[in-house]
N, C-alpha and C positions, 0 to 999 in steps of 0.2 A: 448484428450490432444498429447495421442502416435503418431497420424498421423499428428499433425502439425507441431514436432519438423523437424526444416529442412527447413521447408516450410513458416512458419511463424516468422516475428519478433513476442516479447514477452515483456507486458510494464506491470511491478506489481507496483500497489501504494497504500501506503498504509498511511490513513490518521488518523495519529498518536491522540488517546487518545478519536475518534470522537464515542460519543454515541450513540447506535442504537435508540433509540427514538426522538431524536436530528431530526437524520438524514431522518426518517422518517417524522416525521413531518414537514420539511423545504418541503419534496416534495409535502407531502399533501395539503401544503399553496400557493407552485408554487414560492418558491424563488430558485428552483436549478434549473433551466430550462434545463439545459446543458446536467446536470444528468437526469433529464427526459428522455432525447431524447435518450440517450442509453443503458438506465438499462433496462434488457430484462423484457417486463411487465412490462414495467414505475414504477418500484419496487425496492426495497430495500430487498433480502435477510435476516431474522432472522437469524443469526447463532453464535456459540461459539465460542469462542476464546481457544488457549490452554494455556492460561501465563495472568498473570495480569498484566504486566508492560511491556514494551518495549523491552528489553534487552532476556527476558526469551521467546516473540510471537517471535520474529524475528529470534530466532537460532531455535524453534518448524519450524516456515514457511519456513526456507532455507534447513530443513531438511524432506520437505514436508507435513507437516501435518500444513494447512491451516485451518480455521475458520471452524469447522463442522455443517453441517444443526442441527438444534434442534428436526428434528424429527427421531425417532426410526432407528439405523443404522442394522448394517454397510453400510456406503458409500463408493464408491471409491473414492481415491482421483485423483488428478489432477496427482502429481508428487509424485516419492517415492524413496528414498534411499534403495537399495535391501538389505535386510535382513533377516533371515531366520523367518518363524514364521506369517509374515505379513499377516494381515485378510482386511483390507481395501484397497490393489493395487489389479489393476482388467484388464483385457485384454486394455481397454484403459488408461490406468493412464502410463505414460512414467517414466521408471522406470530406475535410474540411476547407477554406480557403482561408487560413490566416495561418499565421507563424506559429501556432502551440494551442494545443487542444480546450487549455480554458477559456479564448479566444475563442475558441470554433464553435463549442459548446454555447459560450453564451450569445453568437452570434445567430442560433438556433431557437434560442427563449430561454438559456439557462440563464436559473442565479448560482454562481461561481464561488466555493469556498474552500480557503485552504487553513485546516488546523497543524502549524508544525510541529514538529518534535526535536529532531538532533539542533546539533548548531546552524546547519544549514537553510535552516528558516528560522533563526535568529534576528531580528530584524536590527540588532544594538551595531550589526556593521554592515556596510552596503554591501556585501557577497551575501550576506542573508535575506537582502531582500531581492534579489533576484527572482529566484521561483519563487516566493510569493507575493512578488507583484504580478504576476500573469493572471491573479485571480479577481475577482471584482470583492472580494472579502476576504481576511486572512487574519490568524490569530495566533500570535505566542505566547508565553507565559515561562517563566522559570519552572512553572509546574506541570508541565508539560517535556520537560528536559530530560536527557538521560541522566539524570542524578535523581530524579523524582520515583521515588517508591510505585504511588497511584498515579502516573503521568496520565496512561487511558481515561482513569476516570475523572480524570479534570480537564480534558478532551471533551469526553462524552459529555461532561456537564455543559461547557462552553456551546456544544454544538446545537444542545436542545435549547438554548435560550436563543441562538441565531435561528433553527428552524421554529419558532414563535413569532420570528418575526418577519418569511418571508408566506408571500400568498398563497395560498393550498390551491391555487391553478397555475402556478408556477414549477415547473419543473425544475429541478438542484442537482447539481454536482458538487456531492461533497468530496473532498480530497483529505487523508488523515497518514501525515507520517508517525508512529508506532515505535517511542525512542526505548522501549523495554529494553530490547533484545540486544542492543547497543552496547557498549562498553562503558560503564561497569556495570556487569551485573552481578557480581558477586552479591550483592545485596538481597537476594532474594534467598538465596539462602543462607542462614544464619549460623557465622561462626565459618564461611568460607573462606579462605585466605587469596584465594584471588579468582580472578572470571575463566571460569571453563567451560567448555561442552555441557556437563552438569548445570552450571546454575545459569546460562541462556537457555536451556531445558524449562526450571523454575521458572526465569521468566517468563518463558508462551505461558507456562501452564497459569501466571495470573493475566494474561494476556488472553485467554480464551474465557477465564472467569467474568472477563466484563462483556463478551461479546453478546450478549443475551439483554444488554441494555441498550448495546450499539445500535444491532440489530431490530429490537422493536421499534426503537429512536424511529431511523429512515424508515421502517414500514407503516410506522404509523399517521403518514401522511397523507395513507390512501388513496396511492398509488403502487404499482410496480417498482420495484427499484433492482435493476442492474447492479449487481456486486462484482467486481474485481479487488482481487485479494495474492496479494504475493510480499518474496522480500525483493531489495531491491542487491544484494548480492550478498554471500557469506563471509565468512570471518576463520583466522587462522588462531589456536591456541594451541602452536609450538609445532605442528606437523611443517614437516621438514627443514624446521628450524625458524619458521616464520611466524609473527603475533602480529593481528590485526589485518588490516587487506590492502586495496590499491594496490595488490598483486596478481600477475595472471598465474592462479592457481585453481586445481579443479574444484578445490571444496568453497572459495571466491563465485567462481564462475556461476554455477551451481545452485539455480534455487526453488521453492517451493510456488507454486501459481495455482488458484484454482477461477472461476468467474461462474457468478449461478445467477437467478433472479429469486427475490424475497417477494413474495403475494402481500400485498396491504393485509395489516394488520386489522 
């Protein structure tokens, strides 16, 4: 990552609440062809998230602690805030002298943009301003939120307008939190009585259908774009009696992850 800073745009997408088993099953069943075309080796990496719910996970992400490979480490990180005793930063890590990744990238010349989705990015409450407040520019509308059927489509529309205003010579760090996978997601299966593994899978199919537009947009700036796409945590639909997340359960901690470079369109 260190060698890419300044020459590459960065796109970081969190598929909020997406379970690893749902992501892997949809890929195996051919339900997410756009992801299949870009994931290295055509597969998701199985990783462990640093936290069991959105707010905590994203705080860790923005300090450089992305989901960790499930194999024994230590694993060199892509990004790291400089601090004494770090054991997971190495020669390829982008190490920044700031308290968070957006500030570190801004110091390296990036314009930083946040397009939130779930409620922790809704600025109507002070808590919802904490994560977006790390960015030079942030956007949230009800059309991005958890009840919006076409939330990702609305976010891409706003991102298109944002990128039109950024000088072509300036690299951009875009963070996009996708709310479609979060509860409620039963509206992606007509007539479904409740959220379930299957309704989340249908929500992922919807997201996959928007990715050509998203990837074409960020690759259309004339520079390569480093993409990171992952879930922040999983969720439970009745397993061991649990519904939701923010609990220490394997299905919550295990998430899909991928990173790759999009060449300029």
